[in-house]
PyMOL Python script that loads the backbone (N, CA, C, O; Angstrom):
from pymol import cmd

cmd.read_pdbstr("""\
ATOM      1  N   UNK A   1      22.766  99.250  76.518  1.00  0.00           N
ATOM      2  CA  UNK A   1      23.980  98.600  76.978  1.00  0.00           C
ATOM      3  C   UNK A   1      24.749  98.054  75.772  1.00  0.00           C
ATOM      4  O   UNK A   1      24.152  97.505  74.846  1.00  0.00           O
ATOM      5  N   UNK A   2      26.063  98.207  75.789  1.00  0.00           N
ATOM      6  CA  UNK A   2      26.904  97.744  74.690  1.00  0.00           C
ATOM      7  C   UNK A   2      27.291  96.287  74.932  1.00  0.00           C
ATOM      8  O   UNK A   2      27.740  95.922  76.019  1.00  0.00           O
ATOM      9  N   UNK A   3      27.110  95.462  73.902  1.00  0.00           N
ATOM     10  CA  UNK A   3      27.532  94.065  74.005  1.00  0.00           C
ATOM     11  C   UNK A   3      28.882  93.916  73.323  1.00  0.00           C
ATOM     12  O   UNK A   3      29.104  94.448  72.235  1.00  0.00           O
ATOM     13  N   UNK A   4      29.776  93.192  73.971  1.00  0.00           N
ATOM     14  CA  UNK A   4      31.098  92.954  73.406  1.00  0.00           C
ATOM     15  C   UNK A   4      31.132  91.587  72.735  1.00  0.00           C
ATOM     16  O   UNK A   4      30.531  90.622  73.206  1.00  0.00           O
ATOM     17  N   UNK A   5      31.846  91.539  71.631  1.00  0.00           N
ATOM     18  CA  UNK A   5      32.022  90.256  70.963  1.00  0.00           C
ATOM     19  C   UNK A   5      32.951  89.375  71.789  1.00  0.00           C
ATOM     20  O   UNK A   5      33.750  89.872  72.582  1.00  0.00           O
ATOM     21  N   UNK A   6      32.839  88.080  71.599  1.00  0.00           N
ATOM     22  CA  UNK A   6      33.636  87.118  72.368  1.00  0.00           C
ATOM     23  C   UNK A   6      35.130  87.362  72.178  1.00  0.00           C
ATOM     24  O   UNK A   6      35.901  87.242  73.130  1.00  0.00           O
ATOM     25  N   UNK A   7      35.542  87.702  70.967  1.00  0.00           N
ATOM     26  CA  UNK A   7      36.957  87.965  70.698  1.00  0.00           C
ATOM     27  C   UNK A   7      37.453  89.154  71.521  1.00  0.00           C
ATOM     28  O   UNK A   7      38.556  89.112  72.067  1.00  0.00           O
ATOM     29  N   UNK A   8      36.651  90.206  71.613  1.00  0.00           N
ATOM     30  CA  UNK A   8      37.034  91.394  72.384  1.00  0.00           C
ATOM     31  C   UNK A   8      37.127  91.056  73.872  1.00  0.00           C
ATOM     32  O   UNK A   8      38.028  91.537  74.560  1.00  0.00           O
ATOM     33  N   UNK A   9      36.220  90.247  74.362  1.00  0.00           N
ATOM     34  CA  UNK A   9      36.257  89.826  75.768  1.00  0.00           C
ATOM     35  C   UNK A   9      37.531  89.043  76.045  1.00  0.00           C
ATOM     36  O   UNK A   9      38.156  89.234  77.088  1.00  0.00           O
ATOM     37  N   UNK A  10      37.927  88.162  75.128  1.00  0.00           N
ATOM     38  CA  UNK A  10      39.170  87.402  75.291  1.00  0.00           C
ATOM     39  C   UNK A  10      40.375  88.340  75.329  1.00  0.00           C
ATOM     40  O   UNK A  10      41.286  88.139  76.133  1.00  0.00           O
ATOM     41  N   UNK A  11      40.392  89.353  74.479  1.00  0.00           N
ATOM     42  CA  UNK A  11      41.493  90.326  74.470  1.00  0.00           C
ATOM     43  C   UNK A  11      41.561  91.078  75.797  1.00  0.00           C
ATOM     44  O   UNK A  11      42.643  91.267  76.352  1.00  0.00           O
ATOM     45  N   UNK A  12      40.425  91.498  76.296  1.00  0.00           N
ATOM     46  CA  UNK A  12      40.390  92.233  77.561  1.00  0.00           C
ATOM     47  C   UNK A  12      40.839  91.359  78.728  1.00  0.00           C
ATOM     48  O   UNK A  12      41.492  91.847  79.650  1.00  0.00           O
ATOM     49  N   UNK A  13      40.496  90.082  78.696  1.00  0.00           N
ATOM     50  CA  UNK A  13      40.895  89.167  79.768  1.00  0.00           C
ATOM     51  C   UNK A  13      42.400  88.925  79.788  1.00  0.00           C
ATOM     52  O   UNK A  13      42.943  88.527  80.819  1.00  0.00           O
ATOM     53  N   UNK A  14      43.079  89.155  78.679  1.00  0.00           N
ATOM     54  CA  UNK A  14      44.528  88.953  78.610  1.00  0.00           C
ATOM     55  C   UNK A  14      45.306  90.162  79.119  1.00  0.00           C
ATOM     56  O   UNK A  14      46.514  90.074  79.338  1.00  0.00           O
ATOM     57  N   UNK A  15      44.630  91.280  79.306  1.00  0.00           N
ATOM     58  CA  UNK A  15      45.308  92.494  79.759  1.00  0.00           C
ATOM     59  C   UNK A  15      45.609  92.411  81.254  1.00  0.00           C
ATOM     60  O   UNK A  15      44.895  91.744  82.002  1.00  0.00           O
ATOM     61  N   UNK A  16      46.673  93.093  81.681  1.00  0.00           N
ATOM     62  CA  UNK A  16      46.977  93.127  83.113  1.00  0.00           C
ATOM     63  C   UNK A  16      45.861  93.823  83.898  1.00  0.00           C
ATOM     64  O   UNK A  16      45.126  94.655  83.365  1.00  0.00           O
ATOM     65  N   UNK A  17      45.760  93.463  85.158  1.00  0.00           N
ATOM     66  CA  UNK A  17      44.805  94.103  86.061  1.00  0.00           C
ATOM     67  C   UNK A  17      45.543  95.244  86.750  1.00  0.00           C
ATOM     68  O   UNK A  17      46.560  95.017  87.405  1.00  0.00           O
ATOM     69  N   UNK A  18      45.048  96.454  86.611  1.00  0.00           N
ATOM     70  CA  UNK A  18      45.683  97.629  87.211  1.00  0.00           C
ATOM     71  C   UNK A  18      44.777  98.135  88.334  1.00  0.00           C
ATOM     72  O   UNK A  18      43.607  98.451  88.117  1.00  0.00           O
ATOM     73  N   UNK A  19      45.347  98.203  89.540  1.00  0.00           N
ATOM     74  CA  UNK A  19      44.607  98.709  90.693  1.00  0.00           C
ATOM     75  C   UNK A  19      45.347  99.928  91.231  1.00  0.00           C
ATOM     76  O   UNK A  19      46.574  99.915  91.329  1.00  0.00           O
ATOM     77  N   UNK A  20      44.625 100.957  91.572  1.00  0.00           N
ATOM     78  CA  UNK A  20      45.248 102.163  92.091  1.00  0.00           C
ATOM     79  C   UNK A  20      44.515 102.628  93.346  1.00  0.00           C
ATOM     80  O   UNK A  20      43.288 102.569  93.424  1.00  0.00           O
ATOM     81  N   UNK A  21      45.286 103.088  94.318  1.00  0.00           N
ATOM     82  CA  UNK A  21      44.702 103.674  95.524  1.00  0.00           C
ATOM     83  C   UNK A  21      45.419 104.989  95.802  1.00  0.00           C
ATOM     84  O   UNK A  21      46.630 105.106  95.618  1.00  0.00           O
ATOM     85  N   UNK A  22      44.659 105.955  96.240  1.00  0.00           N
ATOM     86  CA  UNK A  22      45.221 107.259  96.593  1.00  0.00           C
ATOM     87  C   UNK A  22      44.742 107.585  98.001  1.00  0.00           C
ATOM     88  O   UNK A  22      43.551 107.498  98.299  1.00  0.00           O
ATOM     89  N   UNK A  23      45.680 107.960  98.861  1.00  0.00           N
ATOM     90  CA  UNK A  23      45.305 108.312 100.227  1.00  0.00           C
ATOM     91  C   UNK A  23      46.239 109.387 100.757  1.00  0.00           C
ATOM     92  O   UNK A  23      47.297 109.653 100.186  1.00  0.00           O
ATOM     93  N   UNK A  24      45.838 109.984 101.832  1.00  0.00           N
ATOM     94  CA  UNK A  24      46.641 110.999 102.496  1.00  0.00           C
ATOM     95  C   UNK A  24      47.455 110.312 103.589  1.00  0.00           C
ATOM     96  O   UNK A  24      46.965 109.390 104.241  1.00  0.00           O
ATOM     97  N   UNK A  25      48.706 110.761 103.794  1.00  0.00           N
ATOM     98  CA  UNK A  25      49.543 110.188 104.847  1.00  0.00           C
ATOM     99  C   UNK A  25      48.922 110.463 106.216  1.00  0.00           C
ATOM    100  O   UNK A  25      48.073 111.341 106.365  1.00  0.00           O
ATOM    101  N   UNK A  26      49.366 109.692 107.209  1.00  0.00           N
ATOM    102  CA  UNK A  26      48.814 109.830 108.559  1.00  0.00           C
ATOM    103  C   UNK A  26      48.974 111.246 109.109  1.00  0.00           C
ATOM    104  O   UNK A  26      48.104 111.740 109.827  1.00  0.00           O
ATOM    105  N   UNK A  27      50.092 111.896 108.768  1.00  0.00           N
ATOM    106  CA  UNK A  27      50.302 113.262 109.272  1.00  0.00           C
ATOM    107  C   UNK A  27      49.635 114.324 108.380  1.00  0.00           C
ATOM    108  O   UNK A  27      49.658 115.512 108.702  1.00  0.00           O
ATOM    109  N   UNK A  28      49.046 113.890 107.264  1.00  0.00           N
ATOM    110  CA  UNK A  28      48.323 114.808 106.394  1.00  0.00           C
ATOM    111  C   UNK A  28      49.186 115.649 105.477  1.00  0.00           C
ATOM    112  O   UNK A  28      48.679 116.544 104.802  1.00  0.00           O
ATOM    113  N   UNK A  29      50.488 115.377 105.441  1.00  0.00           N
ATOM    114  CA  UNK A  29      51.395 116.201 104.639  1.00  0.00           C
ATOM    115  C   UNK A  29      51.616 115.661 103.227  1.00  0.00           C
ATOM    116  O   UNK A  29      52.093 116.392 102.359  1.00  0.00           O
ATOM    117  N   UNK A  30      51.284 114.415 102.987  1.00  0.00           N
ATOM    118  CA  UNK A  30      51.631 113.773 101.723  1.00  0.00           C
ATOM    119  C   UNK A  30      50.424 113.056 101.122  1.00  0.00           C
ATOM    120  O   UNK A  30      49.530 112.596 101.832  1.00  0.00           O
ATOM    121  N   UNK A  31      50.427 112.978  99.804  1.00  0.00           N
ATOM    122  CA  UNK A  31      49.470 112.147  99.079  1.00  0.00           C
ATOM    123  C   UNK A  31      50.225 110.890  98.669  1.00  0.00           C
ATOM    124  O   UNK A  31      51.305 110.980  98.086  1.00  0.00           O
ATOM    125  N   UNK A  32      49.675 109.736  98.964  1.00  0.00           N
ATOM    126  CA  UNK A  32      50.305 108.463  98.615  1.00  0.00           C
ATOM    127  C   UNK A  32      49.478 107.827  97.498  1.00  0.00           C
ATOM    128  O   UNK A  32      48.305 107.500  97.682  1.00  0.00           O
ATOM    129  N   UNK A  33      50.112 107.662  96.342  1.00  0.00           N
ATOM    130  CA  UNK A  33      49.458 107.078  95.174  1.00  0.00           C
ATOM    131  C   UNK A  33      50.121 105.731  94.922  1.00  0.00           C
ATOM    132  O   UNK A  33      51.285 105.671  94.526  1.00  0.00           O
ATOM    133  N   UNK A  34      49.384 104.660  95.149  1.00  0.00           N
ATOM    134  CA  UNK A  34      49.923 103.306  95.016  1.00  0.00           C
ATOM    135  C   UNK A  34      49.265 102.635  93.808  1.00  0.00           C
ATOM    136  O   UNK A  34      48.041 102.638  93.671  1.00  0.00           O
ATOM    137  N   UNK A  35      50.102 102.057  92.930  1.00  0.00           N
ATOM    138  CA  UNK A  35      49.611 101.364  91.741  1.00  0.00           C
ATOM    139  C   UNK A  35      50.119  99.927  91.784  1.00  0.00           C
ATOM    140  O   UNK A  35      51.307  99.682  91.990  1.00  0.00           O
ATOM    141  N   UNK A  36      49.215  98.996  91.590  1.00  0.00           N
ATOM    142  CA  UNK A  36      49.564  97.577  91.569  1.00  0.00           C
ATOM    143  C   UNK A  36      49.144  97.011  90.218  1.00  0.00           C
ATOM    144  O   UNK A  36      47.991  97.155  89.810  1.00  0.00           O
ATOM    145  N   UNK A  37      50.088  96.361  89.521  1.00  0.00           N
ATOM    146  CA  UNK A  37      49.801  95.750  88.223  1.00  0.00           C
ATOM    147  C   UNK A  37      49.942  94.242  88.372  1.00  0.00           C
ATOM    148  O   UNK A  37      51.003  93.743  88.747  1.00  0.00           O
ATOM    149  N   UNK A  38      48.869  93.521  88.077  1.00  0.00           N
ATOM    150  CA  UNK A  38      48.871  92.066  88.156  1.00  0.00           C
ATOM    151  C   UNK A  38      48.747  91.517  86.746  1.00  0.00           C
ATOM    152  O   UNK A  38      47.781  91.806  86.040  1.00  0.00           O
ATOM    153  N   UNK A  39      49.732  90.723  86.340  1.00  0.00           N
ATOM    154  CA  UNK A  39      49.739  90.117  85.014  1.00  0.00           C
ATOM    155  C   UNK A  39      49.821  88.611  85.208  1.00  0.00           C
ATOM    156  O   UNK A  39      50.771  88.119  85.817  1.00  0.00           O
ATOM    157  N   UNK A  40      48.855  87.881  84.706  1.00  0.00           N
ATOM    158  CA  UNK A  40      48.786  86.434  84.900  1.00  0.00           C
ATOM    159  C   UNK A  40      49.198  85.749  83.604  1.00  0.00           C
ATOM    160  O   UNK A  40      48.604  85.972  82.549  1.00  0.00           O
ATOM    161  N   UNK A  41      50.228  84.910  83.703  1.00  0.00           N
ATOM    162  CA  UNK A  41      50.732  84.164  82.550  1.00  0.00           C
ATOM    163  C   UNK A  41      50.875  82.693  82.944  1.00  0.00           C
ATOM    164  O   UNK A  41      51.060  82.387  84.122  1.00  0.00           O
ATOM    165  N   UNK A  42      50.792  81.789  81.980  1.00  0.00           N
ATOM    166  CA  UNK A  42      51.007  80.377  82.291  1.00  0.00           C
ATOM    167  C   UNK A  42      52.482  80.113  82.603  1.00  0.00           C
ATOM    168  O   UNK A  42      53.358  80.852  82.154  1.00  0.00           O
ATOM    169  N   UNK A  43      52.746  79.073  83.361  1.00  0.00           N
ATOM    170  CA  UNK A  43      54.117  78.714  83.727  1.00  0.00           C
ATOM    171  C   UNK A  43      54.941  78.437  82.474  1.00  0.00           C
ATOM    172  O   UNK A  43      56.133  78.740  82.441  1.00  0.00           O
ATOM    173  N   UNK A  44      54.333  77.876  81.463  1.00  0.00           N
ATOM    174  CA  UNK A  44      55.066  77.577  80.224  1.00  0.00           C
ATOM    175  C   UNK A  44      55.640  78.850  79.600  1.00  0.00           C
ATOM    176  O   UNK A  44      56.711  78.812  78.993  1.00  0.00           O
ATOM    177  N   UNK A  45      54.944  79.962  79.744  1.00  0.00           N
ATOM    178  CA  UNK A  45      55.441  81.248  79.241  1.00  0.00           C
ATOM    179  C   UNK A  45      56.727  81.632  79.966  1.00  0.00           C
ATOM    180  O   UNK A  45      57.714  82.002  79.329  1.00  0.00           O
ATOM    181  N   UNK A  46      56.718  81.546  81.281  1.00  0.00           N
ATOM    182  CA  UNK A  46      57.899  81.888  82.076  1.00  0.00           C
ATOM    183  C   UNK A  46      59.071  80.966  81.730  1.00  0.00           C
ATOM    184  O   UNK A  46      60.205  81.426  81.593  1.00  0.00           O
ATOM    185  N   UNK A  47      58.800  79.685  81.593  1.00  0.00           N
ATOM    186  CA  UNK A  47      59.864  78.734  81.258  1.00  0.00           C
ATOM    187  C   UNK A  47      60.486  79.072  79.904  1.00  0.00           C
ATOM    188  O   UNK A  47      61.705  79.010  79.748  1.00  0.00           O
ATOM    189  N   UNK A  48      59.662  79.425  78.936  1.00  0.00           N
ATOM    190  CA  UNK A  48      60.165  79.774  77.609  1.00  0.00           C
ATOM    191  C   UNK A  48      61.028  81.035  77.675  1.00  0.00           C
ATOM    192  O   UNK A  48      62.081  81.096  77.039  1.00  0.00           O
ATOM    193  N   UNK A  49      60.593  82.037  78.437  1.00  0.00           N
ATOM    194  CA  UNK A  49      61.361  83.270  78.586  1.00  0.00           C
ATOM    195  C   UNK A  49      62.694  82.977  79.260  1.00  0.00           C
ATOM    196  O   UNK A  49      63.730  83.476  78.820  1.00  0.00           O
ATOM    197  N   UNK A  50      62.686  82.179  80.318  1.00  0.00           N
ATOM    198  CA  UNK A  50      63.912  81.878  81.060  1.00  0.00           C
ATOM    199  C   UNK A  50      64.885  81.048  80.219  1.00  0.00           C
ATOM    200  O   UNK A  50      66.100  81.197  80.355  1.00  0.00           O
ATOM    201  N   UNK A  51      64.372  80.190  79.366  1.00  0.00           N
ATOM    202  CA  UNK A  51      65.233  79.372  78.509  1.00  0.00           C
ATOM    203  C   UNK A  51      65.946  80.204  77.448  1.00  0.00           C
ATOM    204  O   UNK A  51      66.962  79.771  76.904  1.00  0.00           O
ATOM    205  N   UNK A  52      65.432  81.381  77.151  1.00  0.00           N
ATOM    206  CA  UNK A  52      66.041  82.207  76.113  1.00  0.00           C
ATOM    207  C   UNK A  52      67.283  82.955  76.608  1.00  0.00           C
ATOM    208  O   UNK A  52      67.988  83.567  75.806  1.00  0.00           O
ATOM    209  N   UNK A  53      67.560  82.916  77.907  1.00  0.00           N
ATOM    210  CA  UNK A  53      68.734  83.605  78.449  1.00  0.00           C
ATOM    211  C   UNK A  53      69.925  82.721  78.464  1.00  0.00           C
ATOM    212  O   UNK A  53      71.001  83.143  78.889  1.00  0.00           O
TER     213      UNK A  53
END
""", "prot")
cmd.dss("prot")
cmd.show_as("cartoon", "prot")
cmd.util.cbc("prot")
cmd.orient("prot")
């Protein structure tokens, strides 16, 4: 088993969470590929970004 250094774990925890689901439509004619990206940031980050406009 590979052990990760604490710094690498911190870097990975800062990355967005990407979830994907693939399914067939109810009528069977289409493939539906849904991707959800969750990015968690502190409120102070958002305030700083909004203040720059």
